[in-house]
C-alpha positions in Angstrom: 0.0 0.2 0.1 1.5 3.4 -0.9 0.3 5.9 1.3 0.4 9.8 0.9 0.9 11.8 4.7 0.7 15.2 5.4 4.0 15.8 7.0 3.4 19.6 7.2 3.4 19.6 11.2 6.8 18.6 11.3 8.2 21.9 9.9 9.0 24.1 12.4 8.9 24.2 16.2 6.9 20.6 16.7 3.8 20.9 18.8 1.1 18.1 19.3 0.1 17.2 15.9 3.9 16.4 15.1 3.8 14.1 18.4 1.3 12.2 16.1 2.7 12.5 12.5 6.5 11.7 13.1 5.7 8.3 15.1 3.0 7.7 12.6 5.0 7.9 9.6 8.0 5.8 11.6 5.8 3.2 12.5 4.4 2.8 8.4 7.8 3.0 7.2 9.1 0.7 9.3 6.5 -2.2 7.7 7.5 -4.1 4.6 4.0 -4.0 3.0 3.9 0.1 3.2 5.5 2.6 1.0 5.0 6.2 2.6 5.4 9.5 0.8 5.0 12.6 3.4 3.7 15.9 1.6 4.4 19.6 2.7 1.5 22.2 2.0 4.6 24.7 2.1 6.3 26.7 -0.8 8.9 28.0 1.6 10.1 24.6 3.6 10.5 21.3 2.6 10.4 18.2 4.4 14.2 16.6 3.5 15.7 15.9 7.1 12.2 16.4 8.8 10.7 13.0 8.2 12.0 9.4 9.4 14.1 7.2 7.8 12.2 5.3 4.9 9.7 8.0 4.2 9.7 9.8 0.7 9.6 13.8 1.1 8.0 16.0 -1.4 5.9 19.5 -1.0 3.7 21.7 -2.8 5.7 24.6 -4.0 3.1 26.7 -3.7 2.6 29.1 -0.7 0.3 27.2 1.6 -2.2 30.0 1.7 -2.5 29.6 -2.3 -3.0 26.2 -2.1 -5.8 26.4 0.9 -7.7 28.8 -1.0 -7.9 26.6 -4.1 -8.9 23.7 -1.9 -11.6 25.7 -0.1 -13.1 26.4 -3.5 -12.3 23.6 -5.9 -10.8 20.0 -6.5 -7.4 21.2 -7.9 -4.6 20.6 -7.5 -5.0 17.2 -6.7 -2.3 15.5 -4.2 -0.9 13.4 -6.8 0.5 16.3 -8.5 3.4 16.0 -5.9 3.3 12.4 -4.6 2.5 10.7 -7.8 -0.2 7.8 -7.6 -1.1 6.5 -4.0 -3.4 4.3 -2.9 -4.5 6.4 0.3 -4.3 10.0 1.6 -4.2 11.1 5.1 -4.4 14.7 6.2 -2.9 14.9 9.4 -3.9 18.3 10.6 -7.4 19.4 9.4 -6.7 19.8 5.9 -7.4 17.2 3.5 -6.4 17.6 0.0 -8.3 16.7 -3.3 -7.3 13.4 -4.4 -7.7 10.5 -6.9 -7.4 7.9 -3.9 -9.3 7.7 -1.0 -8.8 10.3 1.6 -8.5 10.4 5.4 -8.7 13.6 7.5 -7.6 13.9 10.9 -10.0 16.2 12.8 -8.0 16.6 16.5 -10.4 18.9 18.2 -13.5 21.5 17.4 -11.8 24.3 19.2 -12.7 26.4 16.2 -16.5 25.6 16.7 -16.6 25.1 20.7 -14.5 28.0 21.3 -14.0 30.3 18.3 -12.8 33.1 20.5 -9.8 31.3 21.2 -8.8 30.6 17.7 -6.7 32.6 15.1 -8.3 33.8 11.8 -6.3 31.1 9.9 -7.8 28.3 12.5 -11.4 29.5 11.9 -11.3 28.6 8.3 -11.2 24.9 9.2 -14.9 24.2 9.0 -15.1 25.2 5.3 -12.2 23.1 4.5 -13.3 20.1 6.5 -17.0 20.7 4.8 -15.3 20.4 1.3 -13.3 17.5 2.1 -16.3 15.6 3.3 -18.6 16.6 0.3 -15.6 15.0 -1.6 -16.0 12.0 0.4 -13.4 12.0 2.8 -13.3 9.5 6.0 -12.4 11.1 9.2 -9.8 9.8 12.0 -10.3 11.4 15.2 -8.0 10.7 18.5 -10.7 10.1 21.2 -14.6 9.0 21.4 -15.4 12.5 22.6 -14.1 14.1 19.5 -15.7 11.4 17.4 -19.2 12.4 18.9 -18.6 16.2 18.5 -17.8 15.6 14.8 -20.8 13.5 14.1 -23.0 16.1 15.8 -21.4 19.2 14.3 -21.1 18.0 10.7 -24.0 15.7 10.4 -22.4 12.8 9.2 -22.4 9.1 9.3 -21.0 7.6 12.4 -19.4 5.1 10.3 -17.4 7.6 8.3 -15.7 8.7 11.4 -13.0 6.4 13.3 -11.4 6.7 16.5 -7.6 5.6 16.9 -6.0 6.8 20.2 -2.6 8.2 19.5 0.5 6.5 21.3 3.3 7.5 23.4 6.6 7.6 22.1 9.4 6.1 24.5 12.2 8.5 24.1 13.9 7.1 27.4 14.0 8.6 30.8 15.2 12.1 31.7 17.7 13.4 34.2 15.9 14.7 37.2 19.4 16.6 37.9 19.3 18.3 34.7 15.7 19.3 34.8 16.1 21.0 38.0 19.0 22.8 36.8 17.2 24.1 33.9 14.3 24.9 35.9 16.5 26.7 38.2 14.7 25.0 41.2 14.9 21.8 43.2 11.1 21.7 43.9 8.5 22.9 40.9 5.0 22.5 39.1 5.4 21.9 35.7 3.2 22.9 32.9 4.1 22.2 29.0 2.2 23.6 26.2 2.0 26.4 23.8 1.4 30.0 25.5 -2.5 30.4 24.1 -5.9 30.8 25.4 -7.0 27.4 25.2 -4.4 26.4 27.8 -5.7 28.3 30.5 -1.9 29.2 31.8 -3.1 32.6 33.4 -5.5 30.4 35.9 -2.6 28.3 36.8 -0.6 31.2 37.5 -3.5 32.5 40.2 -3.6 29.0 41.6 0.1 28.8 42.1 0.3 32.4 43.4 -2.0 31.0 46.4 0.1 28.0 46.9 3.5 30.0 46.9 2.9 31.6 50.2 2.7 28.0 51.9 5.3 26.4 49.7 8.6 29.0 49.9 10.6 26.9 47.9 8.0 26.1 45.0 8.5 27.4 41.8 6.1 27.0 38.5 8.1 26.2 35.2 5.9 26.8 32.2 7.6 25.4 29.0 6.5 25.7 25.3 6.5 28.1 22.4 4.4 31.5 21.9 1.4 31.1 20.5 -1.2 33.9 20.9 -2.7 35.7 23.7 0.6 35.6 25.5 0.0 39.1 27.0 -2.6 37.7 29.2 -0.3 35.2 30.6 2.6 37.7 31.0 0.0 40.2 32.7 -0.7 37.2 35.1 2.5 36.7 36.1 3.0 40.5 36.3 0.6 40.9 38.9 1.1 37.8 40.7 2.6 38.3 44.5 4.9 35.1 43.5 5.6 36.1 40.1 9.2 36.0 40.2 9.0 32.4 41.5 7.5 31.7 37.7 9.8 30.6 35.2 9.0 31.0 31.6 11.3 28.6 29.3 9.7 28.8 25.9 10.0 26.1 23.4 12.1 23.4 24.7 13.8 20.4 23.0 12.7 16.6 23.5 15.3 15.8 25.6 15.1 19.1 27.9 11.5 18.2 28.3 12.1 14.5 29.5 14.5 16.0 31.8 12.0 18.7 33.2 9.6 16.1 33.7 12.0 13.8 35.3 12.7 16.6 38.0 8.8 17.7 38.4 6.9 17.4 41.7 3.5 17.5 39.8 2.5 18.1 36.5 -0.5 20.7 35.8 -2.6 20.8 32.9 -5.6 23.2 33.3 -6.7 23.3 29.6 -10.2 24.5 28.8 -10.5 22.0 26.1 -8.6 18.9 24.5 -9.3 16.5 22.1 -6.6 14.1 23.3 -3.7 15.4 25.6 -0.2 14.2 25.0 1.5 16.4 27.7 -0.2 14.7 30.8 0.1 11.3 29.4 3.6 12.1 29.0 4.0 13.1 32.4 2.5 10.2 33.5 4.7 8.0 31.5 7.5 9.9 33.2 6.1 9.0 36.7 4.8 12.3 37.5 1.9 13.0 39.4 -1.1 14.8 37.1 -3.4 17.4 38.1 -5.5 18.2 34.8 -9.0 19.9 33.9 -12.1 17.6 33.6 -12.5 19.0 29.9 -13.0 17.6 26.5 -11.5 14.1 26.2 -9.1 14.3 29.1 -11.4 12.3 31.5 -11.7 9.6 28.7 -7.7 9.6 28.2 -6.4 10.2 31.8 -9.2 8.3 33.6 -8.8 7.9 37.2 -4.7 8.2 37.2 -4.8 12.3 37.2 -6.7 14.4 39.8 -9.4 16.2 37.7 -10.7 19.9 38.5 -13.3 22.2 37.1 -11.0 24.3 34.5 -12.6 27.4 35.6 -12.0 27.0 39.5 -8.7 28.4 40.7 -9.6 27.1 44.3 -10.1 23.7 43.0 -6.9 23.6 40.9 -4.7 25.2 43.7 -6.3 22.6 46.1 -5.8 19.6 44.0 -2.0 20.7 43.4 -1.5 21.2 47.1 -2.8 17.8 48.1 -0.9 16.2 45.8 2.4 18.1 47.1 1.5 17.4 50.4 -0.1 13.9 50.5 2.6 11.2 49.8 -0.1 8.4 49.3 -2.0 10.4 46.9 1.1 11.3 45.1 2.2 7.3 44.9 -1.3 6.6 43.9 -1.1 8.8 41.1 2.3 8.0 39.9 1.3 4.2 39.9 -2.1 4.4 38.1 -0.3 7.0 35.5 2.4 4.4 34.8 -0.3 1.9 33.8 -2.6 4.2 32.3 0.5 5.6 29.9 1.3 2.0 29.0 -1.9 1.6 27.5 -0.9 4.1 24.5 1.2 2.2 22.1 1.9 3.5 18.9 2.5 -0.2 17.7 -1.5 -0.4 18.3 -2.3 3.1 16.9 -0.4 2.2 13.5 -2.2 -1.4 13.0 -5.6 0.4 13.7 -4.5 3.2 11.1 -3.8 0.7 8.5 -7.1 -1.1 9.1 -8.9 2.3 8.6 -6.8 2.7 5.4 -7.7 -0.8 4.0 -11.1 -0.6 4.8 -11.2 2.6 2.2 -9.7 0.3 -0.6 
């Protein structure tokens, strides 16, 4: 089976979508019954050197904005113009191209419909692009049952056209706690990882930390992740916090730095107001770090009873949950044990097999 997969998320700073695309490409390329070509919807950057071994790379050579404009309004250019003949096409990030072959499009979440005020103008174009793809006959991949139900409801399509395949976790080795504490600049810290954007709800985490800081004078809040948009609100929350000087903003960190930071963390906080899956808290569980997360979107489904879940709009509940994990050794130990077990259930070998079953069903 020759499969064309959108590798555009591997360009630039890698976030959650890239955490799905790279291991999917690697898993497919490792099989002897598949050929994989990754394409990039980018006129400026190519995928050479960005894709795993065994994956062929190509790109559109047209500006992304031009390609999207054409795909919103018509059925050209077909993706085979760049990839050559393929059996299946997988648009991994909401954008599915016209093609002669069957098409799968991944819808990670419906933030653009549920919380449009938290989206950029570019993201708000997704509904039109998705509807165009569905009208061309595309099937949908989603990372959770929660998103599957939302997609069926929002786009009015048959449930049989929407297939849930959970993401896996990539085993990247254990981090070094000493290096993590050195990078954090503290021996005891709450860690948050994610793009600085309104959906991640990080200003509320700053306020919850501020309430904790008076009782834990050695505690620091570390936030790692690239700037998205709305960073001024986060910066203002830090500026007005009494313990704002104990909030460390690290920006984008490499995979190795991320695992070092996880290894040294006292607790991982993920107060997002909406998620379609949730890679960072699962990564924390896999690293043996207790997790406090919001009971929002797909997080209860994905994290189960292995995290303390709180209302994403209740700052006191978030602060109280963090305090309990920091102060109650038995709770911490239970969360670590359950978290390791939960994270172990998300394997890329399973995800690749299920994705291939989806591709095969379209043939």
